[in-house]
Structures are given as C-alpha cells and as structure tokens.
N, C-alpha and C positions, 0 to 999 in steps of 0.2 A: 814194096807195098804201096798201093795207091789209095788215096782217100777222096771221098766225095760225099756230099751231103744233099739229100733231097728233102725239100720242105713243102708241106701243103697245109695251109691254115684255114681254120673255120672261123665263123663269127664269134664274138665274145660271149661272156656269160649271159644266160637267159634272163638273169635278174636285172640286166641293164635297164630294161624298160619298165621296171616295177617300182620306181621311186615314188610315184603318186600313191600306189597301193600301200607301200610301207607307211607313208605319211598319214593316210586316212586310217589305216589299221591302228597305228600308235595313238592317234588323237582319240578315236572312238573308245579304245580300250582303257586308256588312261583316265578319261572322264568317267567311264563306267565303274572303274575300280573304286573311286571315291564314293559314288552312289551306293554301290553294293556293300562296301564295308560298313558304311553308316547304317544301312538297312539291316545288315546282319547283327549289329550291336543292338539295335532297337528290337528286332525280332528274336534275339537270343538264339540265332540259328548258326550252328557250327558249319553247316553246309554252305551257307551264304558267305560267311567270313573266310572259309577255306577257298571257296571259288574266287573271292576277291583277291586273296593272296596268290592264288594260281594265276589269275589274270595279270597281276603285277609282275610275276615272274615271266609271263609271256610277253609283256610289254618290253622287258629287258631283252628277251629273245628276239623280238622284232627289231629292236635297236641294233643288236649284234648282227643280225642278218642283213639289215640295210647298210650298216657300216661296211660289212664284208663285200657287199655288191659294189659299193663305191670304191673300196680299196682294190678290188679285182680289176678295175679299169685303169689303174695307175700304170704309166708307161714303165718299161724296164729301165733299170739304172745300172751303174757300174757295180753296185753292191748287190742289188736284187735283180739279177739278170733275167728272171722270169716275171718281173713285176711283182705284184702282191696278190696274184691269183689264188695262192694257197690259203689266203685269209678266209675264203668262202668255206674251205674244208674245216678250218678251226671254228668258224661260227656254227656250222652244222653240228660239230662235236659238242660245242658249248651248249647249244640249244638242247641236245639230247640229255646232257648231264644235268642241266638246270631243271628240265622237266621231271626227270626221275627224282631229283632231290626234293623238289616241291611236292610231288605226289607222295613221296615217303613221309614228309612232314605231315601231310594231310592224314595219311593212314595212322600215324602215331597219335595225333590229336583225336581222331575218331575212336580209337581204342580206349582212350582216357574217358571219352564221353559215355561209353557203355557202362562204366562204373558209377558215373554221376550224371545221369540224364537230366536235362533242363527243359522246362516248358518252352515250346516254340510257337510263334505266331505264324501259322501255316499260310494264311492269306497273303501277308506281306512277303513272305518267303517265295510264294508262287509268282507273284506279280513281278518282283525284281528279277527273279531267275528267268522269267519269260523274256524280259528285255535282254538279258544276257544271251539267251539262245539267238535272238535276232542280231545283236551286235557281233557276236563271235561267228555266227553263220555267214554274215555278210563279209567279214574280214577273211574267213577261210576261203570263200568263193573267189575273192580277189587274187588269191595265190594258187588256186586249184590247177589251172592249166599249166603254169610255169613249173609246178612241182613234179610234173611228169618227166622233165628233162634236166632239172637243176636240183641237186640235193639240198642246197641252201634254201631254195624256195619251198622244197618239200618239208624242210624243218619248220618253216613259218606256217605252212598249211596245216601240218600235223598239230602244231601248237594251238592254232585257232579252232580246228575241228575238235580237238580234245576239250577245249574250253566250252564249245557249244554242247558237247556231250555231258560235261559236268553240269552245266546250267540246266539242261533238260532233265538230268537226274534230280536236281534240286526242285524243279517244278513238280515232278512226280512225288518226291518225298513230301513236299508241302501239301499236296492234295491228300495224300494218305494220312498225314498227321492231322489235318482238319477232319477227315472222315473217321479216324479211329482214336485219336488222342495218344497214340503210341510214340513217345519221345525217342525211343531207340531207333526209329526209322531214319532219323536224320543222320546219325553216324553210319548206319548200315548202308544207306544209299551212297554215302561218301566213299566207303570202302569198295563198293561194287564199281563205282566209276573210276576209282584209283587203279583197280585191277585192269580195266579196259585200257586206260591211258598207258600204263606201264607196258602192256603187251604190244601196243601200237608203236611205242617209242623204242622198243628194243631193236627193231630193224634199223632205225635211223642211227642209233648208237653204234651198232655193228658196222654199218656201211661207212659212216664218217670216220670211225676209228681205223678201219682198214685203209681208207684213202690217206689218212694222216700218216700211216706207216708205209705209204707208197705201194700198196697192194694193187694188183691189176683190177681196174674198175669192173663192177658187175656187168654181165652181158658180153664180156670179151673173154674168149678162151685162148690162152697162150699157145696151146698145142695146135689149135686151128690156124692161128696166125703163122706159126713156125712152119707148118706143113705147106701153107700157101706160098710162103717165101721160098721154101726149098724147091717148089715146083716151077719156079721162074726159069726161063731159058738161060742157060749158061751158069746157073748157080750150082756150085759143087758142095757148099757147106754153109750152114747158118749158125752163127754163135753170138754170144754176148747180147742176147735179145732181152730188152727191158721194156716194160709197159707200165705206166703209172699215171695217176690223175694229177694234172697240174692245178686243177681247180675242181669244183663240183660238176663242171660241164665240159672241161677240156682234157683230152688224153694225149700223152706224148709217148713216142716209141723211139728207141735207138737200137741199131742192130749192125752186125758185121756180116757182109755177104762176100763169099769167096768166088771169084771168076777166074779160073785157071787160063782161059783162052784170051784174057785181056779185058780191059775196061769196056763196059757195054755202051758208054756214052752218057752225057748229061741228060739227053732227052729220055733215054730209057729209065734212068734213075728218077727223073721227075715224074714219069708215068707211073712208076711203082708207088711213089709217095701219094700220088693222086688216087690210085686204086685202093691203097690201104685206107685212105680217108673214106672212100665210097663204100667199101666192103665192111670195114670194122669200126667206123666212126672214130678213127684215130687221126687227128688232124695236125699234129705237130710231129713230123717224121724226120729222123736223121739217119741216113744210111752211110755206113763206111764200107767202101769197096776195097777188097784185098785180092791181090793177084797170085798169092801162094808162092811167090818167088823169093820171099825173105824169111823163110822158116815159119814154124807154127806161131800163131798169135798167142801172146801171153794170157789173153782174156778168153781163149777158146773153151777151157774146161767150164762145165756148168757151175761148179762150186766157187769159181773165182768171180769177184765183182770189182 
C-alpha cells in the first residue's frame, strides 16, 4: 500500500482584514449603549432599555467575533496542529446563542409590560432610537461584504442588522405612542422585532452548530465530490472520504483513492488537489493512494471512521 498527500491551500479567513471594522463597531455601539439605556430610563420605554441591552449583547458578540478572527491567524503548534482556526466556528455559534438568549429575555419582559403598561415619552424614544438605526446600520454595513464568505463575519453582520431593525421598530413605536397614547404599543413592537430577529438567527445557529460537529459545509455535496473523484483516470475505488470545515471559511478533505495499475505520480495527485479547490472550494486536501496489493483497507466501509 502506497501513501501520498496532495495539498492545495487557500488564503486565510476573510475576517483577517476586518480589524478596523470590529474596532469601530465596538466603539460606536458601546458608547450608544450608555446613551440609550439612560434615555430609556428617562422615557420609561421598555423598547429603548431592551434595545440597549440587546446592543450590549451585540458588543460582546463583536468582541467574540474579533477575538476569533485574531485566533484564526495563529500558527499551528505541536498541540493545535490546525492552529486555532476552529475558534471562528465557536464564535459564530456563541453569537447565535447570545442573540437568541437576549431576544428571549426581551420577549419575556415585553409580556410582563402588557399586564402593567407604563406611560412612555414617545418623542425621546423616537430620537434616541433613530440614532440607533444610524449606528447599527453603519456597523452592519462594515461587515456586509465579508458576511457572504465568512460565517463569523455573517454573525457580526446579522447582529448589527438585527439591532438596526430593533431600533427602527422603536422609532415606529415612539411615533405611534405619541399619536395615539397607547402604551401597549411599546411591548407589542418589541415582540414583533424579537420574532424577526429569532427567525434570522436560526440559520446562523444551524450552520455554526453543524460546523462545530464537523458537518460538510453548506454548498458542498459529498456525493458530487465522490462521483468526481471516482471518475478520475485510474481510480478503481473511493473510500474514507471526509469533508469538514476547519474554520468558517476554510474546508478540508481527506480521502483514500485506489489505483490498481500503480501510483499515478506526485504531479497527478497535486493536480487533483488543485482541481478540488477550484471545483468545490475545498483548499486543504489530503489524498492517500492505495495500490490494492495489501488487502482491503480497514477504513473502506462507510460506517467506519
């Protein structure tokens, strides 16, 4: 049995160039949290105080995402042979959990307000919330492009876009309270926005949890990869195929390929690794070549890992 390893590497995490965006986003939102909470107390607005609490949770989320982007650039070590790339997956998962917990708290508080509505200063509520729309909208925009290719940045983007939505809901609630005097609108709008945020966060939770469990990243079909490998010249069998996310942006693959006619050569294996990266966006590829002259591989059955 012969062994060979073909490698093809891609650039690092997309979050690498977003250090300034994280710094600006954290500074803007941390300052706004203090202003909004104070205004919420003065205006007696649950929606404002809830939004401030939500913003504080998102500041923590940004800190986690930024920390993960830094850790993902750490070089491999004797103990962490992949480096700390997986921290970006944990940060995305933590962001989703934090956001769902915070919105759950907002929903509970809003339900309590229905039983005991309080007078709300709609004008102050609207003014502060409008600033929140601007702050959160700008921060979300900073991460929007990177969120298309990095789940960690997507988590940061969703956090800030959700905050902008909450703040916009508070503006609407403030205007309606001023026009009608209906105090129940404050918790009602809070519940509506919570529902929107929870729906948007579910996908992030699902995807990040799957990556944490080493599932095949979204957009990659294992059967398609297996069929392509089986169609390579000289390949008689494909087994022990594994595809998983090393981080929120980098995917790895290991596979055994059986070549009964003999080793195809290092150049061929290198070309296969390169083509896998081009076709399937899998850029850390390890290929083990087997000649089928040493008996069946112990890892050949699909149920064996």
